[in-house]
C-alpha positions as CSV (number, residue, x, y, z in Angstrom):
1,M,74.8,-10.4,12.1
2,F,77.2,-7.4,13.1
3,F,75.1,-6.0,15.8
4,S,73.5,-8.7,18.2
5,K,69.9,-8.3,19.1
6,K,70.9,-8.1,22.8
7,L,73.3,-5.1,21.9
8,I,70.5,-3.4,20.1
9,L,68.1,-3.8,22.7
10,Q,70.4,-2.5,25.3
11,F,71.2,0.4,23.2
12,F,67.5,1.4,22.7
13,S,66.9,0.7,26.3
14,T,69.4,3.1,27.4
15,I,68.2,5.6,24.9
16,F,64.7,5.4,26.5
17,I,65.7,5.7,30.0
18,T,68.0,8.7,29.2
19,L,65.0,10.4,27.7
20,V,62.6,9.6,30.1
21,F,65.1,11.1,32.7
22,F,65.6,14.4,31.0
23,I,61.9,15.0,30.1
24,L,61.3,14.3,34.1
25,L,64.2,16.8,34.9
26,N,62.8,19.5,32.2
27,N,59.1,19.4,33.8
28,L,60.8,19.9,37.2
29,I,62.8,22.9,36.1
30,I,59.8,24.3,34.3
31,N,57.5,23.8,37.5
32,L,60.3,25.3,39.7
33,F,60.7,28.3,37.3
34,R,56.8,28.9,37.5
35,T,56.4,28.8,41.2
36,D,59.7,30.8,41.8
37,M,61.3,28.0,43.6
38,M,64.7,27.7,41.7
39,F,67.3,25.7,43.3
40,D,68.9,27.8,45.8
41,L,71.2,27.3,49.0
42,G,71.4,30.7,50.1
43,W,69.0,29.9,53.1
44,L,71.9,27.9,54.6
45,N,73.4,31.0,56.0
46,Q,70.1,32.1,57.8
47,P,69.7,31.7,61.3
48,S,67.5,28.5,62.2
49,G,65.6,30.0,65.3
50,F,64.9,26.9,66.7
51,A,66.1,25.1,69.6
52,L,67.5,21.5,69.9
53,S,66.7,19.1,72.6
54,E,70.3,17.6,72.4
55,N,73.4,18.6,70.7
56,S,76.9,17.1,70.2
57,L,78.4,20.2,69.1
58,P,77.8,24.0,70.7
59,Y,74.8,25.2,69.3
60,N,71.8,28.1,69.7
61,P,69.0,29.0,67.9
62,T,71.0,32.1,66.2
63,N,73.2,29.5,64.4
64,S,72.7,29.1,60.5
65,Y,70.8,26.3,59.2
66,L,74.1,24.9,57.7
67,W,75.4,24.7,61.4
68,T,72.3,23.3,62.7
69,L,72.4,20.5,60.0
70,L,75.9,19.8,60.8
71,V,74.8,19.4,64.5
72,G,72.1,16.9,63.5
73,L,75.1,14.8,61.4
74,S,77.1,14.9,64.6
75,N,74.1,13.4,66.6
76,S,73.5,10.8,63.8
77,L,77.1,9.8,63.7
78,K,77.4,9.4,67.3
79,V,74.2,6.9,67.2
80,I,75.4,5.2,64.3
81,F,78.9,4.8,65.6
82,F,78.0,3.4,69.1
83,G,75.2,1.3,67.4
84,L,77.8,-0.5,65.0
85,I,80.1,-1.4,67.8
86,L,77.4,-2.7,70.2
87,S,75.2,-4.6,67.6
88,T,78.4,-6.2,66.4
89,I,79.2,-7.5,70.0
90,I,75.7,-8.5,70.6
91,G,75.4,-10.2,66.9
92,V,78.6,-12.1,67.3
93,I,78.1,-13.3,70.8
94,A,74.3,-14.4,69.8
95,G,75.4,-15.9,66.6
96,A,78.4,-18.1,68.2
97,S,75.9,-19.0,70.9
98,R,73.8,-21.0,68.5
99,F,76.6,-23.6,68.5
100,S,77.0,-23.6,72.4
101,S,77.3,-27.1,74.1
102,N,74.8,-25.5,76.6
103,K,71.3,-26.2,75.5
104,L,69.8,-23.3,77.6
105,I,72.3,-20.6,75.9
106,R,71.5,-22.3,72.6
107,I,67.5,-21.7,73.1
108,L,67.9,-18.4,74.6
109,S,70.0,-17.2,71.4
110,S,67.7,-18.8,69.1
111,Y,64.6,-17.1,70.3
112,Y,66.4,-13.8,70.6
113,V,66.9,-13.8,67.0
114,I,63.5,-15.3,66.2
115,V,61.5,-12.5,68.2
116,I,63.5,-9.5,67.4
117,R,63.6,-10.0,63.9
118,Q,59.8,-10.6,63.7
119,I,58.9,-7.2,65.2
120,P,59.1,-4.1,63.4
121,L,62.0,-1.7,64.2
122,L,59.7,1.3,64.8
123,L,57.5,-0.7,67.4
124,Q,60.6,-1.7,69.1
125,L,61.8,1.8,69.3
126,L,58.5,3.2,70.4
127,F,58.5,0.4,73.3
128,W,62.1,1.2,74.8
129,Y,61.1,5.0,74.8
130,F,57.5,5.1,76.0
131,V,57.4,1.8,78.0
132,A,60.8,0.9,79.1
133,F,61.9,4.7,80.1
134,L,59.3,7.1,80.5
135,N,57.6,4.5,82.6
136,L,60.6,4.4,85.0
137,S,60.8,6.4,88.3
138,N,62.2,10.1,88.4
139,T,64.3,8.3,91.3
140,P,67.4,7.1,89.7
141,L,67.7,3.4,89.9
142,S,71.3,2.2,90.6
143,I,72.3,-0.9,88.8
144,L,76.1,-1.3,89.1
145,G,76.2,1.1,92.0
146,N,77.4,4.6,90.9
147,I,78.6,3.3,87.7
148,L,75.2,2.9,86.4
149,T,71.8,4.5,87.2
150,I,68.7,4.9,85.2
151,S,65.7,7.1,85.5
152,N,62.6,8.6,83.2
153,Q,65.1,11.5,82.9
154,G,67.9,9.5,81.2
155,V,70.9,7.2,81.7
156,R,73.9,8.3,83.9
157,L,77.1,6.0,83.0
158,L,80.4,6.4,84.7
159,G,79.4,10.2,85.5
160,I,78.3,10.9,81.9
161,D,74.6,11.9,81.3
162,I,72.6,10.0,78.3
163,S,69.1,11.3,77.3
164,V,66.3,9.1,77.2
165,E,65.7,9.6,73.5
166,F,69.3,8.7,72.8
167,S,69.1,5.7,75.0
168,A,65.7,4.3,73.6
169,L,67.1,4.7,69.9
170,L,70.5,3.2,70.5
171,I,69.4,0.1,72.4
172,G,66.5,-0.4,69.8
173,L,69.0,0.0,67.0
174,T,71.4,-2.4,68.8
175,I,69.0,-5.0,69.7
176,F,67.5,-5.2,66.2
177,T,70.5,-4.9,64.3
178,G,72.4,-7.5,66.7
179,A,69.8,-10.1,65.8
180,S,70.4,-9.9,62.1
181,I,73.8,-9.8,62.5
182,A,73.7,-13.0,64.8
183,E,72.0,-14.8,61.6
184,V,74.9,-13.4,59.6
185,V,77.6,-14.9,62.0
186,R,75.7,-18.2,62.3
187,G,75.6,-18.7,58.3
188,G,79.3,-17.9,58.2
189,I,80.2,-20.4,61.0
190,N,78.1,-23.0,59.3
191,S,80.1,-22.5,56.1
192,V,83.2,-23.8,58.0
193,S,84.0,-27.5,57.3
194,I,82.9,-29.9,60.1
195,G,86.5,-31.3,59.8
196,Q,87.8,-28.3,61.4
197,W,85.7,-28.7,64.5
198,E,86.6,-32.5,64.7
199,A,90.0,-31.4,64.3
200,F,90.4,-29.0,67.3
201,R,88.3,-31.4,69.5
202,S,90.5,-34.4,68.8
203,L,93.4,-32.2,70.1
204,G,91.3,-31.5,73.2
205,I,90.9,-27.6,72.6
206,K,87.6,-26.5,74.1
207,D,84.9,-25.4,71.9
208,S,85.0,-21.7,73.2
209,L,88.8,-21.3,72.3
210,G,88.3,-23.4,69.0
211,M,85.5,-21.0,68.1
212,K,87.7,-18.1,68.7
213,R,90.9,-19.3,67.1
214,I,89.9,-21.6,64.4
215,V,86.3,-21.5,63.3
216,I,85.4,-17.6,63.5
217,P,88.7,-16.6,61.5
218,Q,87.7,-18.9,58.9
219,A,84.2,-17.7,58.8
220,L,84.8,-14.1,58.5
221,P,85.1,-14.1,54.5
222,A,81.6,-15.5,54.6
223,I,80.6,-13.0,57.3
224,L,81.8,-9.7,56.1
225,P,79.6,-9.2,52.9
226,G,76.5,-9.9,55.0
227,L,77.9,-7.7,58.2
228,T,78.3,-4.9,55.3
229,S,74.6,-5.0,54.7
230,Q,73.5,-4.8,58.0
231,Y,75.8,-2.1,58.8
232,L,74.3,-0.1,56.0
233,N,70.8,-1.0,57.2
234,L,71.6,0.4,60.7
235,A,72.9,3.7,59.1
236,K,69.4,4.2,57.3
237,N,67.5,2.8,60.1
238,S,69.0,5.5,62.5
239,T,66.5,8.0,60.7
240,L,63.8,6.4,62.9
241,A,65.3,8.5,65.5
242,I,62.4,11.0,64.8
243,A,59.9,8.8,66.3
244,V,61.3,9.2,69.9
245,G,62.3,13.0,69.4
246,Y,66.0,12.6,69.0
247,P,67.4,15.3,66.9
248,D,69.1,13.6,64.3
249,I,70.1,14.8,60.7
250,Y,66.7,13.7,59.5
251,A,64.7,15.2,62.2
252,I,66.8,18.4,62.0
253,S,66.4,18.4,58.2
254,D,62.5,17.9,58.4
255,T,62.1,21.0,60.7
256,T,64.4,23.0,58.5
257,I,62.4,22.1,55.2
258,T,59.2,23.1,57.1
259,Q,60.4,26.3,58.0
260,T,62.0,27.3,54.9
261,G,59.8,25.5,52.4
262,R,63.0,24.3,50.5
263,A,62.1,20.6,50.2
264,I,64.1,19.9,47.2
265,E,67.5,21.3,48.4
266,G,66.6,19.7,51.8
267,F,66.1,16.5,50.7
268,T,69.0,16.5,48.3
269,I,71.3,17.4,51.1
270,L,70.1,14.7,52.9
271,L,70.3,12.1,50.3
272,I,74.0,13.1,49.7
273,I,75.0,12.9,53.2
274,F,73.6,9.2,53.4
275,L,75.0,8.3,50.2
276,I,78.5,9.6,51.2
277,L,78.0,8.0,54.7
278,N,77.1,4.5,53.1
279,L,79.7,4.6,50.6
280,I,82.5,5.1,53.5
281,I,81.1,2.2,55.2
282,S,81.0,0.2,52.2
283,F,84.7,1.2,51.2
284,A,85.8,0.6,54.9
285,M,84.4,-3.0,54.8
286,E,85.6,-3.6,51.5
287,V,89.0,-2.9,52.5
288,L,88.6,-5.1,55.8
289,N,87.4,-7.8,53.6
290,K,90.5,-7.6,51.3
291,I,92.9,-7.6,54.3
292,I,91.1,-10.5,55.8
293,L,91.3,-12.6,52.4
294,S,94.7,-11.9,52.1
295,K,95.6,-13.2,55.5
296,V,93.3,-16.3,55.0
297,Y,94.7,-17.4,51.7
298,K,98.2,-16.7,52.7
299,Y,98.3,-19.6,54.9
């Protein structure tokens, strides 16, 4: 046959999906027109009129909705940035600890991964916010002298004041994502041939040094794809900030939609922002993966 059955099926499937899409889009446009709610971004220049409990950029209620959303985006990026760094550190340490010669360390890292991954992230965030922080005393508790103090008003680190909402969100995201990264790291290390372990041990190299200089570099090509997925999950999970009252882009967008009634525009902006953010993370990790692969295969 000139055209295979598979090709014909794909052609008609594409036509059907395209037709359904345009029918739904047409119905949406008609309904918006009837309710006088056509797509409009003019409201972005109007003053927001509401205060924010925390802002990374200068802000007051007279600022426009557009600037308010940018402030929310900066708040989100701050959590995501520090979350990626801290969760990576915790994940790598916990994952590598599964291969420690110390039995206690192996058990603790194993139980950390098992317990944390079984508890929903939302519950963990609420625990850190309502139980771990709000139940603290008003009197600051010094942990490392003047370096770190904690109270129910927030955290002070090296003179920098950090809100309770940001602290609870960052800790919750970091510990939860760190457990998943630990499993990714463990799987990557397992992919390294046992002969590599035997080789550096036969040379008298300690496990800790061998892990750092020999095993981890070879495991990176297997680790990075899974690590990328966890980074993307952390960025998306940051929208749970609304549960602890942290004014991230999603929480501010929700308030904006409530005040303006522009749900379609609001969610469209939100979807585009997270699409671009995730594409940036994916692209950066892909570049890193290619660099590491080129160095691995070079040798």
